[in-house]
OpenMM code with the backbone's topology and positions (N, CA, C; nanometers):
from openmm import Vec3, app, unit

residues = "UNK UNK UNK UNK UNK UNK UNK UNK UNK UNK UNK UNK UNK UNK UNK UNK UNK UNK UNK UNK UNK UNK UNK UNK UNK UNK UNK UNK UNK UNK UNK UNK UNK UNK UNK UNK UNK UNK UNK UNK UNK UNK UNK UNK UNK UNK UNK UNK UNK UNK UNK UNK UNK UNK UNK UNK UNK UNK UNK UNK UNK UNK UNK UNK UNK UNK UNK UNK UNK UNK UNK UNK UNK UNK UNK UNK UNK UNK UNK UNK UNK UNK UNK UNK UNK UNK UNK UNK UNK UNK UNK UNK UNK UNK UNK UNK UNK UNK UNK UNK UNK UNK UNK UNK UNK UNK UNK UNK UNK UNK UNK UNK UNK UNK UNK UNK UNK UNK UNK UNK UNK UNK UNK UNK UNK UNK UNK UNK UNK UNK UNK UNK".split()
positions = [
    Vec3(5.1231, 6.5185, 14.5808),
    Vec3(5.1370, 6.4908, 14.4393),
    Vec3(5.2664, 6.5561, 14.3913),
    Vec3(5.3347, 6.4890, 14.3053),
    Vec3(5.4556, 6.5433, 14.2457),
    Vec3(5.4827, 6.4749, 14.1149),
    Vec3(5.5620, 6.5386, 14.0334),
    Vec3(5.6042, 6.4753, 13.9092),
    Vec3(5.6737, 6.3455, 13.9478),
    Vec3(5.6499, 6.2398, 13.8727),
    Vec3(5.7133, 6.1125, 13.9066),
    Vec3(5.8652, 6.1302, 13.9066),
    Vec3(5.9347, 6.0550, 13.9920),
    Vec3(6.0800, 6.0694, 14.0009),
    Vec3(6.1504, 6.0539, 13.8660),
    Vec3(6.1006, 5.9639, 13.7820),
    Vec3(6.1639, 5.9415, 13.6507),
    Vec3(6.1529, 6.0672, 13.5634),
    Vec3(6.0356, 6.1303, 13.5639),
    Vec3(6.0172, 6.2507, 13.4827),
    Vec3(6.0948, 6.3684, 13.5392),
    Vec3(6.0994, 6.3803, 13.6717),
    Vec3(6.1794, 6.4864, 13.7340),
    Vec3(6.3254, 6.4727, 13.6934),
    Vec3(6.3768, 6.3518, 13.7051),
    Vec3(6.5174, 6.3277, 13.6712),
    Vec3(6.5444, 6.3579, 13.5244),
    Vec3(6.4483, 6.3265, 13.4390),
    Vec3(6.4627, 6.3558, 13.2964),
    Vec3(6.4756, 6.5075, 13.2743),
    Vec3(6.3931, 6.5852, 13.3421),
    Vec3(6.4008, 6.7310, 13.3302),
    Vec3(6.5339, 6.7846, 13.3833),
    Vec3(6.5776, 6.7314, 13.4958),
    Vec3(6.7036, 6.7769, 13.5557),
    Vec3(6.8219, 6.7425, 13.4656),
    Vec3(6.8189, 6.6249, 13.4043),
    Vec3(6.9266, 6.5868, 13.3105),
    Vec3(6.9254, 6.6739, 13.1855),
    Vec3(6.8045, 6.7058, 13.1356),
    Vec3(6.7938, 6.7837, 13.0129),
    Vec3(6.8274, 6.9321, 13.0344),
    Vec3(6.7959, 6.9833, 13.1533),
    Vec3(6.8187, 7.1255, 13.1822),
    Vec3(6.8962, 7.1407, 13.3134),
    Vec3(7.0199, 7.0889, 13.3173),
    Vec3(7.0944, 7.0880, 13.4443),
    Vec3(7.1226, 7.2278, 13.4996),
    Vec3(7.1450, 7.3238, 13.4132),
    Vec3(7.1739, 7.4594, 13.4606),
    Vec3(7.0485, 7.5213, 13.5235),
    Vec3(6.9339, 7.5091, 13.4587),
    Vec3(6.8090, 7.5652, 13.5089),
    Vec3(6.7700, 7.5018, 13.6426),
    Vec3(6.7878, 7.3710, 13.6531),
    Vec3(6.7486, 7.2996, 13.7748),
    Vec3(6.8694, 7.2668, 13.8625),
    Vec3(6.9689, 7.3541, 13.8628),
    Vec3(7.0913, 7.3267, 13.9384),
    Vec3(7.0691, 7.3229, 14.0894),
    Vec3(6.9606, 7.3816, 14.1378),
    Vec3(6.9308, 7.3761, 14.2808),
    Vec3(6.8334, 7.2637, 14.3166),
    Vec3(6.8101, 7.1719, 14.2232),
    Vec3(6.7209, 7.0588, 14.2465),
    Vec3(6.7676, 6.9798, 14.3681),
    Vec3(6.6745, 6.9597, 14.4603),
    Vec3(6.6984, 6.8852, 14.5854),
    Vec3(6.7998, 6.9553, 14.6769),
    Vec3(6.8290, 7.0811, 14.6499),
    Vec3(6.9169, 7.1602, 14.7351),
    Vec3(6.8314, 7.2402, 14.8318),
    Vec3(6.8793, 7.2596, 14.9513),
    Vec3(6.8065, 7.3377, 15.0520),
    Vec3(6.8094, 7.4867, 15.0201),
    Vec3(6.8809, 7.5277, 14.9154),
    Vec3(6.8958, 7.6694, 14.8813),
    Vec3(6.7649, 7.7327, 14.8329),
    Vec3(6.6762, 7.6534, 14.7739),
    Vec3(6.5502, 7.7056, 14.7205),
    Vec3(6.4376, 7.6066, 14.7505),
    Vec3(6.3181, 7.6400, 14.7080),
    Vec3(6.2045, 7.5480, 14.7240),
    Vec3(6.2179, 7.4257, 14.6334),
    Vec3(6.3182, 7.4228, 14.5482),
    Vec3(6.3432, 7.3036, 14.4672),
    Vec3(6.3876, 7.1871, 14.5552),
    Vec3(6.4119, 7.2142, 14.6828),
    Vec3(6.4457, 7.1069, 14.7768),
    Vec3(6.3351, 7.0025, 14.7812),
    Vec3(6.2103, 7.0437, 14.7551),
    Vec3(6.0966, 6.9517, 14.7569),
    Vec3(6.0710, 6.8897, 14.6203),
    Vec3(6.1505, 6.9224, 14.5230),
    Vec3(6.1289, 6.8706, 14.3882),
    Vec3(6.0183, 6.9476, 14.3185),
    Vec3(5.9642, 6.8887, 14.2158),
    Vec3(5.8596, 6.9518, 14.1358),
    Vec3(5.7251, 6.8976, 14.1836),
    Vec3(5.6509, 6.9806, 14.2512),
    Vec3(5.5282, 6.9349, 14.3154),
    Vec3(5.4057, 6.9695, 14.2307),
    Vec3(5.3975, 6.9001, 14.1190),
    Vec3(5.2807, 6.9075, 14.0308),
    Vec3(5.2670, 6.7715, 13.9628),
    Vec3(5.1548, 6.7489, 13.9010),
    Vec3(5.1283, 6.6184, 13.8412),
    Vec3(5.1994, 6.5939, 13.7089),
    Vec3(5.2085, 6.4666, 13.6730),
    Vec3(5.2732, 6.4253, 13.5484),
    Vec3(5.2057, 6.4810, 13.4235),
    Vec3(5.0786, 6.5155, 13.4340),
    Vec3(5.0067, 6.5684, 13.3182),
    Vec3(5.0642, 6.6999, 13.2675),
    Vec3(5.1366, 6.7695, 13.3521),
    Vec3(5.1982, 6.8963, 13.3112),
    Vec3(5.3437, 6.8793, 13.2681),
    Vec3(5.3915, 6.7561, 13.2599),
    Vec3(5.5322, 6.7338, 13.2235),
    Vec3(5.5688, 6.8039, 13.0942),
    Vec3(5.4892, 6.7858, 12.9883),
    Vec3(5.5227, 6.8482, 12.8595),
    Vec3(5.5242, 7.0003, 12.8706),
    Vec3(5.4321, 7.0558, 12.9462),
    Vec3(5.4275, 7.2006, 12.9654),
    Vec3(5.5505, 7.2493, 13.0419),
    Vec3(5.5892, 7.1793, 13.1463),
    Vec3(5.7085, 7.2171, 13.2236),
    Vec3(5.8322, 7.2056, 13.1357),
    Vec3(5.8405, 7.0982, 13.0591),
    Vec3(5.9564, 7.0770, 12.9710),
    Vec3(5.9662, 7.1869, 12.8657),
    Vec3(5.8545, 7.2213, 12.8020),
    Vec3(5.8555, 7.3254, 12.6993),
    Vec3(5.8863, 7.4616, 12.7610),
    Vec3(5.8343, 7.4867, 12.8788),
    Vec3(5.8648, 7.6120, 12.9479),
    Vec3(6.0138, 7.6198, 12.9775),
    Vec3(6.0697, 7.5125, 13.0299),
    Vec3(6.2135, 7.5084, 13.0591),
    Vec3(6.2950, 7.5302, 12.9323),
    Vec3(6.2560, 7.4643, 12.8242),
    Vec3(6.3293, 7.4780, 12.6972),
    Vec3(6.3285, 7.6229, 12.6501),
    Vec3(6.2140, 7.6865, 12.6563),
    Vec3(6.2014, 7.8243, 12.6093),
    Vec3(6.2761, 7.9220, 12.7001),
    Vec3(6.2715, 7.8994, 12.8308),
    Vec3(6.3434, 7.9860, 12.9249),
    Vec3(6.4934, 7.9761, 12.9006),
    Vec3(6.5453, 7.8544, 12.8906),
    Vec3(6.6885, 7.8330, 12.8713),
    Vec3(6.7357, 7.8911, 12.7381),
    Vec3(6.6506, 7.8856, 12.6358),
    Vec3(6.6875, 7.9436, 12.5054),
    Vec3(6.7060, 8.0951, 12.5158),
    Vec3(6.6344, 8.1581, 12.6047),
    Vec3(6.6460, 8.3032, 12.6233),
    Vec3(6.7539, 8.3418, 12.7244),
    Vec3(6.7699, 8.2593, 12.8280),
    Vec3(6.8661, 8.2900, 12.9341),
    Vec3(6.9235, 8.1605, 12.9891),
    Vec3(7.0403, 8.1259, 12.9411),
    Vec3(7.1027, 7.9995, 12.9835),
    Vec3(7.1467, 8.0022, 13.1294),
    Vec3(7.1474, 8.1201, 13.1924),
    Vec3(7.1854, 8.1316, 13.3329),
    Vec3(7.0649, 8.1345, 13.4274),
    Vec3(6.9443, 8.1267, 13.3740),
    Vec3(6.8245, 8.1289, 13.4583),
    Vec3(6.8287, 8.0114, 13.5560),
    Vec3(6.7674, 8.0319, 13.6734),
    Vec3(6.7632, 7.9280, 13.7764),
    Vec3(6.6186, 7.9096, 13.8211),
    Vec3(6.5744, 7.7854, 13.8244),
    Vec3(6.4403, 7.7546, 13.8746),
    Vec3(6.4436, 7.7550, 14.0270),
    Vec3(6.3507, 7.8306, 14.0856),
    Vec3(6.3382, 7.8352, 14.2312),
    Vec3(6.2302, 7.7414, 14.2816),
    Vec3(6.1252, 7.7253, 14.1996),
    Vec3(6.0127, 7.6422, 14.2423),
    Vec3(5.9277, 7.6063, 14.1215),
    Vec3(5.8831, 7.4806, 14.1175),
    Vec3(5.7894, 7.4328, 14.0159),
    Vec3(5.6830, 7.3552, 14.0921),
    Vec3(5.5595, 7.4100, 14.0935),
    Vec3(5.4557, 7.3467, 14.1739),
    Vec3(5.3171, 7.3814, 14.1217),
    Vec3(5.2195, 7.3105, 14.1745),
    Vec3(5.0789, 7.3436, 14.1519),
    Vec3(5.0376, 7.4407, 14.2611),
    Vec3(4.9662, 7.5457, 14.2216),
    Vec3(4.9127, 7.6406, 14.3186),
    Vec3(4.7775, 7.6887, 14.2690),
    Vec3(4.6750, 7.6664, 14.3489),
    Vec3(4.5386, 7.7076, 14.3149),
    Vec3(4.4953, 7.6586, 14.1773),
    Vec3(4.5361, 7.5357, 14.1464),
    Vec3(4.4943, 7.4723, 14.0225),
    Vec3(4.5790, 7.5042, 13.9012),
    Vec3(4.6798, 7.5870, 13.9167),
    Vec3(4.7650, 7.6231, 13.8031),
    Vec3(4.9119, 7.5966, 13.8323),
    Vec3(4.9901, 7.5930, 13.7268),
    Vec3(5.1339, 7.5738, 13.7395),
    Vec3(5.1979, 7.7024, 13.7891),
    Vec3(5.2848, 7.6903, 13.8846),
    Vec3(5.3631, 7.8026, 13.9347),
    Vec3(5.5092, 7.7682, 13.9075),
    Vec3(5.5714, 7.8406, 13.8160),
    Vec3(5.7081, 7.8126, 13.7713),
    Vec3(5.7905, 7.9382, 13.7991),
    Vec3(5.8592, 7.9389, 13.9139),
    Vec3(5.9357, 8.0565, 13.9566),
    Vec3(6.0814, 8.0419, 13.9156),
    Vec3(6.1346, 8.1466, 13.8547),
    Vec3(6.2737, 8.1457, 13.8101),
    Vec3(6.3427, 8.2758, 13.8519),
    Vec3(6.4744, 8.2725, 13.8531),
    Vec3(6.5560, 8.3927, 13.8680),
    Vec3(6.6162, 8.4188, 13.7311),
    Vec3(6.5848, 8.5350, 13.6763),
    Vec3(6.6370, 8.5745, 13.5460),
    Vec3(6.6248, 8.7252, 13.5318),
    Vec3(6.7076, 8.7812, 13.4507),
    Vec3(6.6959, 8.9234, 13.4162),
    Vec3(6.6167, 8.9407, 13.2872),
    Vec3(6.5822, 8.8307, 13.2221),
    Vec3(6.5147, 8.8352, 13.0934),
    Vec3(6.3627, 8.8444, 13.1113),
    Vec3(6.3053, 8.9549, 13.0718),
    Vec3(6.1616, 8.9782, 13.0847),
    Vec3(6.0809, 8.8744, 13.0080),
    Vec3(6.1264, 8.8391, 12.8877),
    Vec3(6.0542, 8.7402, 12.8073),
    Vec3(6.0513, 8.6036, 12.8758),
    Vec3(6.1597, 8.5664, 12.9411),
    Vec3(6.1647, 8.4380, 13.0118),
    Vec3(6.0622, 8.4368, 13.1252),
    Vec3(6.0507, 8.5480, 13.1966),
    Vec3(5.9492, 8.5558, 13.3032),
    Vec3(5.8088, 8.5474, 13.2449),
    Vec3(5.7862, 8.6121, 13.1311),
    Vec3(5.6553, 8.6075, 13.0658),
    Vec3(5.6198, 8.4656, 13.0215),
    Vec3(5.7179, 8.3904, 12.9776),
    Vec3(5.6953, 8.2508, 12.9384),
    Vec3(5.6421, 8.1713, 13.0573),
    Vec3(5.6964, 8.1950, 13.1753),
    Vec3(5.6497, 8.1248, 13.2957),
    Vec3(5.5074, 8.1652, 13.3306),
    Vec3(5.4740, 8.2914, 13.3126),
    Vec3(5.3376, 8.3389, 13.3392),
    Vec3(5.2401, 8.2753, 13.2403),
    Vec3(5.2789, 8.2692, 13.1134),
    Vec3(5.1924, 8.2079, 13.0121),
    Vec3(5.1741, 8.0583, 13.0374),
    Vec3(5.2770, 7.9933, 13.0899),
    Vec3(5.2654, 7.8503, 13.1232),
    Vec3(5.1617, 7.8304, 13.2325),
    Vec3(5.1573, 7.9216, 13.3291),
    Vec3(5.0558, 7.9129, 13.4343),
    Vec3(4.9167, 7.9236, 13.3728),
    Vec3(4.8985, 8.0181, 13.2839),
    Vec3(4.7683, 8.0335, 13.2173),
    Vec3(4.7324, 7.9079, 13.1384),
    Vec3(4.8288, 7.8556, 13.0635),
    Vec3(4.8045, 7.7364, 12.9815),
    Vec3(4.7710, 7.6152, 13.0680),
    Vec3(4.8332, 7.6058, 13.1847),
    Vec3(4.8118, 7.4894, 13.2714),
    Vec3(4.6667, 7.4778, 13.3167),
    Vec3(4.5947, 7.5859, 13.3171),
    Vec3(4.4555, 7.5837, 13.3616),
    Vec3(4.3617, 7.5267, 13.2551),
    Vec3(4.4200, 7.4781, 13.1463),
    Vec3(4.3439, 7.4111, 13.0405),
    Vec3(4.3985, 7.2711, 13.0119),
    Vec3(4.4907, 7.2249, 13.0989),
    Vec3(4.5549, 7.0939, 13.0823),
    Vec3(4.5387, 7.0150, 13.2118),
    Vec3(4.4868, 6.8947, 13.2019),
    Vec3(4.4690, 6.8107, 13.3197),
    Vec3(4.6055, 6.7829, 13.3841),
    Vec3(4.6156, 6.8159, 13.5103),
    Vec3(4.7410, 6.7969, 13.5825),
    Vec3(4.7766, 6.6496, 13.5981),
    Vec3(4.6774, 6.5640, 13.5977),
    Vec3(4.7010, 6.4209, 13.6163),
    Vec3(4.7453, 6.3499, 13.4882),
    Vec3(4.6750, 6.3764, 13.3763),
    Vec3(4.6989, 6.2959, 13.2557),
    Vec3(4.7426, 6.3760, 13.1332),
    Vec3(4.7293, 6.5085, 13.1357),
    Vec3(4.7712, 6.5905, 13.0219),
    Vec3(4.6640, 6.6142, 12.9174),
    Vec3(4.5464, 6.5552, 12.9338),
    Vec3(4.4351, 6.5803, 12.8406),
    Vec3(4.3790, 6.7203, 12.8646),
    Vec3(4.2969, 6.7693, 12.7726),
    Vec3(4.2322, 6.8987, 12.7985),
    Vec3(4.1531, 6.8924, 12.9298),
    Vec3(4.1660, 6.9970, 13.0090),
    Vec3(4.0989, 7.0020, 13.1376),
    Vec3(4.0543, 7.1427, 13.1705),
    Vec3(3.9968, 7.1582, 13.2863),
    Vec3(3.9558, 7.2908, 13.3322),
    Vec3(3.9663, 7.2963, 13.4838),
    Vec3(3.9677, 7.4182, 13.5370),
    Vec3(3.9751, 7.4360, 13.6813),
    Vec3(3.8533, 7.3729, 13.7474),
    Vec3(3.8769, 7.2960, 13.8512),
    Vec3(3.7698, 7.2280, 13.9238),
    Vec3(3.7755, 7.2742, 14.0688),
    Vec3(3.6658, 7.3274, 14.1155),
    Vec3(3.6591, 7.3753, 14.2527),
    Vec3(3.5584, 7.2963, 14.3348),
    Vec3(3.5110, 7.1832, 14.2822),
    Vec3(3.4089, 7.1065, 14.3523),
    Vec3(3.4663, 6.9969, 14.4424),
    Vec3(3.5962, 6.9963, 14.4589),
    Vec3(3.6594, 6.9077, 14.5558),
    Vec3(3.6952, 6.9943, 14.6775),
    Vec3(3.7699, 6.9421, 14.7697),
    Vec3(3.8129, 7.0231, 14.8839),
    Vec3(3.9307, 7.1132, 14.8483),
    Vec3(3.9745, 7.1103, 14.7251),
    Vec3(4.0863, 7.1908, 14.6777),
    Vec3(4.0617, 7.2235, 14.5320),
    Vec3(4.1384, 7.3176, 14.4787),
    Vec3(4.1239, 7.3583, 14.3389),
    Vec3(4.2284, 7.2841, 14.2567),
    Vec3(4.1839, 7.2180, 14.1506),
    Vec3(4.2730, 7.1453, 14.0605),
    Vec3(4.2275, 7.1668, 13.9172),
    Vec3(4.3180, 7.1461, 13.8239),
    Vec3(4.2810, 7.1444, 13.6829),
    Vec3(4.2806, 6.9986, 13.6396),
    Vec3(4.1611, 6.9507, 13.6049),
    Vec3(4.1444, 6.8104, 13.5702),
    Vec3(4.0522, 6.7951, 13.4500),
    Vec3(4.0671, 6.6840, 13.3796),
    Vec3(3.9719, 6.6458, 13.2756),
    Vec3(3.8537, 6.5770, 13.3452),
    Vec3(3.7505, 6.5470, 13.2703),
    Vec3(3.6318, 6.4821, 13.3285),
    Vec3(3.6655, 6.3477, 13.3919),
    Vec3(3.7455, 6.2674, 13.3228),
    Vec3(3.7787, 6.1336, 13.3725),
    Vec3(3.8586, 6.1401, 13.5026),
    Vec3(3.9579, 6.2282, 13.5078),
    Vec3(4.0390, 6.2400, 13.6302),
    Vec3(3.9587, 6.3030, 13.7440),
    Vec3(3.8627, 6.3887, 13.7102),
    Vec3(3.7750, 6.4442, 13.8128),
    Vec3(3.6919, 6.3332, 13.8764),
    Vec3(3.6396, 6.2423, 13.7940),
    Vec3(3.5625, 6.1291, 13.8469),
    Vec3(3.6486, 6.0448, 13.9403),
    Vec3(3.7737, 6.0197, 13.9003),
    Vec3(3.8649, 5.9413, 13.9837),
    Vec3(3.8929, 6.0124, 14.1158),
    Vec3(3.9086, 6.1449, 14.1108),
    Vec3(3.9336, 6.2216, 14.2327),
    Vec3(3.8133, 6.2143, 14.3262),
    Vec3(3.6934, 6.2263, 14.2709),
    Vec3(3.5733, 6.2147, 14.3530),
    Vec3(3.5648, 6.0755, 14.4167),
    Vec3(3.6012, 5.9728, 14.3419),
    Vec3(3.5987, 5.8363, 14.3961),
    Vec3(3.6993, 5.8198, 14.5084),
    Vec3(3.8200, 5.8768, 14.4913),
    Vec3(3.9214, 5.8683, 14.5983),
    Vec3(3.8709, 5.9365, 14.7254),
    Vec3(3.8056, 6.0505, 14.7107),
    Vec3(3.7514, 6.1224, 14.8256),
    Vec3(3.6419, 6.0380, 14.8924),
    Vec3(3.5514, 5.9843, 14.8119),
    Vec3(3.4422, 5.9022, 14.8658),
    Vec3(3.4971, 5.7779, 14.9361),
    Vec3(3.5962, 5.7136, 14.8749),
    Vec3(3.6567, 5.5945, 14.9358),
    Vec3(3.7236, 5.6290, 15.0691),
    Vec3(3.7872, 5.7440, 15.0742),
    Vec3(3.8561, 5.7843, 15.1968),
    Vec3(3.7569, 5.8161, 15.3082),
    Vec3(3.6386, 5.8622, 15.2707),
    Vec3(3.5379, 5.8980, 15.3699),
    Vec3(3.4518, 5.7786, 15.4120),
    Vec3(3.4568, 5.6707, 15.3345),
    Vec3(3.3753, 5.5523, 15.3647),
    Vec3(3.4230, 5.4864, 15.4936),
    Vec3(3.3289, 5.4317, 15.5724),
    Vec3(3.3673, 5.3642, 15.6983),
    Vec3(3.4430, 5.2356, 15.6757),
] * unit.nanometer
topology = app.Topology()
chain = topology.addChain("A")
for resn in residues:
    res = topology.addResidue(resn, chain)
    for name in ("N", "CA", "C"):
        topology.addAtom(name, app.Element.getBySymbol(name[0]), res)
């Protein structure tokens, strides 16, 4: 799962300095942003707030980890780092797939933050994959 290419490109165009290592082998940004489209607004707002505090900050990795957003940056600004931590906390209440209110779900083979509707779809995908 990853942010759709169109949304990734939109973020990179809007925050070129922050995402200057996008698709570069220098950081984990080589893999792009590995989280769902439902967190796009959260990632965008986090990027906006980080850049407002430190225009030289660099994103090292943006991904889903254990059901939450993991937004790693290089910065000397303590507040910018705190913004990334708060985004992780906030992501655990936002469906990673669609952006609706969600909660951590541990009843699949992995931990995700999903709304009820996206959880049903995930269960169906698992069942379909296991069907003969």
